[in-house]
N, C-alpha and C positions, 0 to 999 in steps of 0.2 A: 503494500500500500504506500501511497505518496501523500504526504502532508504539505509539501513545499508551497505551492501556489496558492492553495486555500488558506493556510495559515498566514502566509505572508501578506495576503489581502486583508485579513482580519486583524492581524497583530503587526503591522509594518515595522514599528520600533523594534520590537522583540526580534522580528525576523532578521532586520539589519545587524543588531547587536549579536545575535546567535551566529550570523553568517561571518561577522568579523572575528569572533572569539573562537569560532570552530577551528580556524586554521592555526591558532596559538593555544594549545592546551596549557592550563596553569599547572604549576609544580605541585606534586602530590603532597600534601600535609600529613602529619601523623593521624591515625584512625581516631575520629571523634567518639565521644561518649553519646549514648542515646539521650534524647531530650526528656524531660519529665513527662510521664504518661498524661498528665493533666493538660499539657500544652497540644497534644496531637489534635484534639477536636478543634482547636483554635487556628491551627495552620491551614492556609488556603487563600482564596482570592475574594475581595469584597468590592462592591461598587457597582453601579449601573452606567451602561453607555461607556464613553471613553474614560470616565473617572475609575481608577482601578487601584486598589491597595493590596499588595501581596503580603500576607503575614507568613513569616518564615522563622526557623530557628538557625542561628548562626553562632558558633563559639559558645554554646551554653547560654546565649541570650535570646529572647524572643524580639523579633524586629518586624517593623512595618516598612516596606519598601514603596515609596511614593515618588514618582517621577525620578526614578533611579536613584533616589537618595534613601539610605537606610536609617530609620529612627528607632533607637532602642526603647523597648517597652519594659519597664521595671515594675515588678509586682508590688502592689500595695494592698491594703486590706480589701479584699474582695473584688479588686480591679487591677488595672496597670496604669503607670503614668508614663507619658511621653517625656523622654529625656532631652530631645533636641529638635530643631526644625521649627517652622511656624506654630506647631501645636505644643511646643515645650511647655511642661508643666500641666498640660490638660490631661484628664482621665481618659483612658481607652477601655471601654467596657464591651465585653462580648455578651450579647444578648440572646438567650436560648427561647425556643418555641415550646409549645405545649408537649412535644415528644422528647424534649431534652437536648435536641440539636442546635448547634449555634446558627442563628439565623442573620444576625446583624452585628456589625461593629459600630459602636458609638464612639465617634473620634471628633473632639473639639466642637461639639454641639451638632455635628453632622452624622446622620445615620448611613452607613453603607451596607446594602443587603448582601448577603452571602451569594456568590457567583458559582453556578454550576461548572466545574471544570473537570473535564476527563470522566472517568467512570469510577465507580466504587471498586475496592479491592476484589479482585476475582470475577469481575463482570467484564465481559468482552463487547465492544462496539458491535452493533449488528445492523444490517440492512435486509430488506426483503428482495431477493433476486428477482430480476425482471422476467425470468422464464425458469421453469423447473430445472434444477441442477442436472437431472439425468438426461433432459434434451440438450442442455448446453454442452454436456460431456460428449454426447454422440456427434453433435455438429463440430465441435472443436477438434475431435479425433480424426475427422474427415478432411480436415484442413491441413495445410503446410506452413511452416515457418517462412519468414522472409528470406530471400536469396542472400547468400553471404559471399563476401569478397574473397578472392584468392589469397593464399599465402598465410592463412590463419593456423595457429597451432593445432596439432592433433590432440583431441580431448584425452585426458587421463584422469578420470574421475575417481576419487578415493572415498570409501565409506569412513567418515570421520570417527565412528565408534570403534573402529578396528585399531585406532592409534594409541588410545590410552583409555583405561576404565573410568578415568576422572572426567572424561567427556560424556555428559548425559543428555538425553533428548526429551524435549517437550514440544513435539511437532503438532501445533494446533490445527493445521490444515489437513492432518489425518483424522481429526475428530470433528464433532459438530460445534467445538468451542472456537469458532472463527467468525469473521465478519459477515459470512453468508449463512452461518448456522448449519452447514452441510459439510460432510467429509469431502475435500477436494483431492487428496492424495490416496492412493490405494494402500499405502502402508506408511509407518513412521520410520522414515530414513532420511539420512543427511549425507550428501556427497559434495566434495569440492574438488576443483582441479588440484593436482599434486602439489604444485609450488604453494598455493593457497592452504592446502592442508598441512604442509610442512611448517608454514608460518603460524597457523592456529596451534599446532603442537608446541612450538617454541613460546607462544604467548601462555599457553597452559603450564609449561614448566616454569615460566617466570612467576606466575600466580601461586603455583602450588606451595612453596614455602611460606607464603603470606596466608595460607589456610583456605584457599578458594579453588573451586573447579568451574568448568564452563558448562553451562546449560544452553542447548542449542534449540532455537525454535524454527528455524528455517534455513535451507542452504540451497542446493541446486533444486530448481524448479523447471519441470518440463514445460515447453512452450505451450502445449495445449492447455494447461492450467492457467497461464497467463491470458490466453484467449477467453477461457471461461470467466475469469475475473472481470474482463473488459466487457463482455456480452451480458453479464449478469448486472452490471452497475449502471445506473441512470446517468444520462449525459451530464447531469448537473454535479455528479460525483467522480467524473472520470479522472480529475486531478489526483485521485487517491490510488489509482491503479496504473500499472505500466501499459503503454500502448504495444500491442502485440505486432503492429506493423513494423517496429523497430526492435521489439525483443527487450528483455531485461538483463541486468547483470546477474540475476538469480538464474536465468536461462543459460547463462554461459559458465555456471558453476563457479563464480567468482564473487558472490555475495554471501553473507551469513548474517542472519538475525540470532542474537544470543544475549544471555545475561550470566550472572555469577550465582554460584550456590556455596553455601558454607560446607567445607569438607568434614567438619566435625559433626554437624547435625544433619547434613543432607538436605537442608531446607534452603529454597531459593532466597537471595537477599532482597530486601525491599527498596526498590528504586523510587525516584520522585514520582514518576508516573508508570503505568503498566505497559507491557509489550502490545504493540498494535493500538494503543490508546489514540483516540481521535481528539486531541487537545493540545494547547500550547505547552503542556508539561512534557510533551514528547521531544521538545527541542533539546539538543545536546548540551545547551548551556542555560537551560531555564532556571531562573534564580531562586525559585520557591522550594518548599520542602524543608527537610532537616540537614544539618551538616553531615550526618552520617549517610543519608541517602545520596547526597551529592558526592560524598567521598567514594561510595561504591561505584557510581556512574563514572568518576574520574579514574578509578583504578582499572576498570574494564576498558576504558578508552586508551589509558597509558599502555596496558598490555598488548592491545591489538595494534595501536598506531606505531609502536616501536618495531613491529615486525612486518610493516608493509601495507596494512589495512588503514583505510581512512573512514571515519564516522560521517554520515551524511548529517548536515545540521539540524535537519527537522526530525530525525529519528534516533534517539540515543543508542538503540539496540542494532541499528543496520550498519555494517561495515562492508566496504568494497575493497577487493584486493587490487593492488596497483597495476597488475597485468591483464585486467579484465578485457581491454580492447583487443587483445591477441587471440581470444578464443571465439568460437562460432556459437550462435544460438543453437541449442540442441532441444530435441523432442523426444528423447528417450525415456521410457518410463523406468521406475525404480527397479522393477523386476528385470528389465532388459539390462540395466547397469549392473545389477548383482550377478547376472550371468556372465557379463563380459569383463568385469573389473579385473585389474591386475592384483594378485594377490601378494604381491611383495610387500615388505615391511618398511615403513619409514623409520629411521633411527634418529 
């Protein structure tokens, strides 16, 4: 899925800032402590229209980010006090509704309503496909990918789970837990071109001493699935899916969607936003959330970019391998790849 044009239109300032910062990852700081549990329901976005307040945790402090300026909110009896900026000294109150959820931020006499940003944890963005998925699959399988230029590399796709047991899979498109609510893949597999797979393994080996493994959500994608995505999606949402007329980096086996999990517990880490989330929290440099969530996101990015991958600014989980232009768009099923793949071991 592609968030770039849509989110850039809705959040132009954020898109510009993310696009600039994405080329210059910040130095990784020591791992932060989790924030107080009582702060978690307060963290989020507030305001209507262009007026927006992002409440986040940073360095053990609760902050309000307004017009790119961070104002510290210091806890007082039953409320918070603003330490700086035009609202310095004013009370900041988080007002709850009948269900106990925070609904408004009262700041300097102005009430900012809670904004709906992204999805709840564990909830996947969903649309109703324009046509039944089975009919889409039949039509797509009868089509052919775009013609490819001469001189491209011979594909050599590797099953990434064969590289190391610390690479785990959560392939959403092999389940109904995806944006179309239907299984798009015939099995939960993840393949990458051999140089990209070697780079992924090096990234894992850099992460392992720090206590983290890699959780793969998507890698090589047959072209016919890209065709299905396109034909299932309304024109108004086509900016979120790759155009099959040119194919995608996933179709070339040179893109991977992934996250981290804790090697000790086996549990995925909590990022600022969820995988395939349809919101500004998907930006690689979205400033909200907690220090720990942003640290996890930066750790993943550092591990991947040091090995030749590059994050796309609009999706913290999506990394493209540097040599993707040298490979053709492919339309082999996972079963065909499994039958053909080279069984040699990457060391």
